[in-house]
N, C-alpha and C positions, 0 to 999 in steps of 0.2 A: 927638576927635569934637565937632563943634559942638553946642551945646545948643539946644534949642528955647526959644522965649520963654516967659516966665511967662504972657503973654496966651494963647498957644496951649494951654498946660497948663490954664489956667483954663477956656478954651472947651471943651476936651475933657471936663473934669470936669462942666461944665454939660450937655453932650450926653449923657454916660452917666447922669447923674442924671435927665435928662428921660425917657430910655428906661425907666429903672427906675420912675419915678412914673407914667408913662403906662401901663406894663404893669400895675402894681398897680391903677390906676383901672379899666382895662378888665376885669380879672379880678374886681373887686368889684362891677361893674355888672351886675345880673341882667337888665337889659333886653335885653342882647345874647345871641345864641345862642352855643354853644361855638365854632362855626366863625367867627362874627362877631368874637368876642373875639380869636381866633387871627389872623384876617386883619388886624384893626386893629393888633395887635402887630407883624405882619409889615411893614405899611406904615410904622409908626413906626421900626422897626429899619432899614429901607432908607433912609428919609429921613435918619436919623442917620448912617448910613454914607456917604451922599452928601455931607453937610456935612463929615464927617471927611475924606473924600478930597479935597475942595476945599481944606480948611485945610492938609492935608499937601502938596498940589501947590504951593500958594502958598509954603510953607516950602522945599520941595525944589528947585523950578525954578532959583532963582539959584545954589544950592550945586552942583547938577548941572552947570549951564552953566560955572561957574567951574572946577570940577574938570576938566572936559573941555578947557577953554581952557589951563589949566596943563599938562595932560598933553601937549597938542599942542606947546607950547613946549619942554617938557622932553625929550620922547621922540619928537620928529619931526625931519625933516631941516632944518627952518628955511627951506626954499625949495621951490617947486613944480616947478622945472625938472627935466628928466629926469636930468641929470648929478648933481644934489644927491640925488635919490631913490635913484639907483643907488649913490652913495657911502655913503648911510645904510644901505642894505641890506647892503653889503659890511662896513661897520663892525659891524653887528649880528651878522652871521655870524661874524666874528672873535671877538666877545665871547662868543657862545654856546659857544665851545670852551674858555673859561676854566674851570679846574677848582678854583679857590679864591680867597679874598680876597687873599692875599699876592701872587700873580701878577698879579691884577687891579690891585692898588695900584701896582705897578711900572709896568705898562702905562699906567695912568691918569696918573701923574706924567710919564712920557715924552711922552704925547700932549699934555698941557698945556704942557710946555716947548717942544715943537716946533710948537705952534699947530694941532695936528690936533683942532679943536673937535668935528668929527663923531665921531671915535673916542672922545674924552673923554666926550661926551654918551651914547654907546652904553654905555660902561663904567658911567657913573653910573646909567643906567637899570637895568642888570643888578644893580648894588649895592643899589639901592632894593628891587627885587623879590626879591633873595636875602637881604635883611636884613644886608648887610655894613656894619654901622654905622660901623666905623672909617673905611672908605673914604668913606662918605657925609659923615662929620664933616670929613674932610680937604678936601672940596669947598669948604668955606668959605674955605680958603687959596688954592686953585688956581682956583676958578670961583665967586666970591662971588655973582654974579647967579643962577647956576644953583642954588647952595645955598639961597638965599632962596626960590626957586620950589619946591625939594624940600620945605622945611619947610611952606610953604603947602599944597602938594599933600597932604602927610601929614595935615594938620589940617583939610582940607576934606573933608566927607563924600563917600565914593565911593558908587556904586550899592548895594554890599553894605551899607555903613553906613546908608544911607538906608532900606533895607529893614528893618533892625533898629530904627531910630528909629520907623518907621511902626508896627511891631508894638508897641513899648514905649510910645509916647506917643499915637498916633492910633488905636489899636484900639478897637472898640466891641464889648463882650461880647454874644454872642447870647442873647436870652431863652430860657430852657429850654422855653418853650411851643412854640418852633419846632423842637425836637428836632434831628435830623441832616439835615433837609431841605437840598437844594442850592439854589443861588441861583435857578435856574429855577423851582423849586417855591415858594420864598418870594416871588418876583416875582408868580407866579400868585395866590397868596393875597392879596398886597397889592392887586392889581388888582381883586379881588373883595370888598375891604373895604367894609362898609356906611358910610353917612354917619355921622359921629360925632354922638351925641346930646348935646344940651346938658345941663349938670349939672341934677340934680333940684332943683326949687325948690318948697318946700312953702308953699302959700298958705293963710292963715287964712280959713276959710269959716264963721266963726261957730261955732255949736254943732254943725254937721254934721261938722266934723273931716275934710273931704274934701281930699286932696292932689291938686294938679294938676301937670303936667309941661310945661315949655317945650321944644318940639322945634324950635328955631330953626335947625337945620341944622348942617353940619360946622364945627368950630372946632378944627382939629388944632393942638395946642400946639407941634408940631415946627417949625411955620412961624416961630416966634419966634427960632429959632437957625439956620434954614437959610441 
């Protein structure tokens, strides 16, 4: 499984830390109502998820495309004409009836010797999907180009692997303030979020000791990483 870059991991750490600090800030600011705090947290969480999704897609798109390209070369007829497609289907049907690696190995070697590339590719596909590792290893001798593609295909993240990577690396923990609300409800809260108040600034008013607040409008910190 390909590993994500250190830059992506650092970026996701920054995203999660920002959600945490923003959530703490809103919870500690008594100028907001309870609903206002929750709604601002919802907006921050959704913005973080959007940034996370964009980072993941930037990582996943080339891996997904390459995996599909290799799969077409390995497990496709190699041509788009009707005769090639029908030959490929026939070969796959024959291979589906194989009941074990030993029989498949003999058929694979005969196909390679006789030049029946279509059948050999179909057997190799079955071997990969059935984890017949001895047969897959022997492809290096009989079909070196295909063997190289198999190794690249096995080490390039599939859709299933990418889903796991997204959960492990690109996930954004949901703030507890949002409870078990679904995305529709969280989006509604975010849409109703008040403008973010500027940090409290205490201004010295001489002996009066009066504190004033600067309400300069929204300045959502999530924008720095979106």
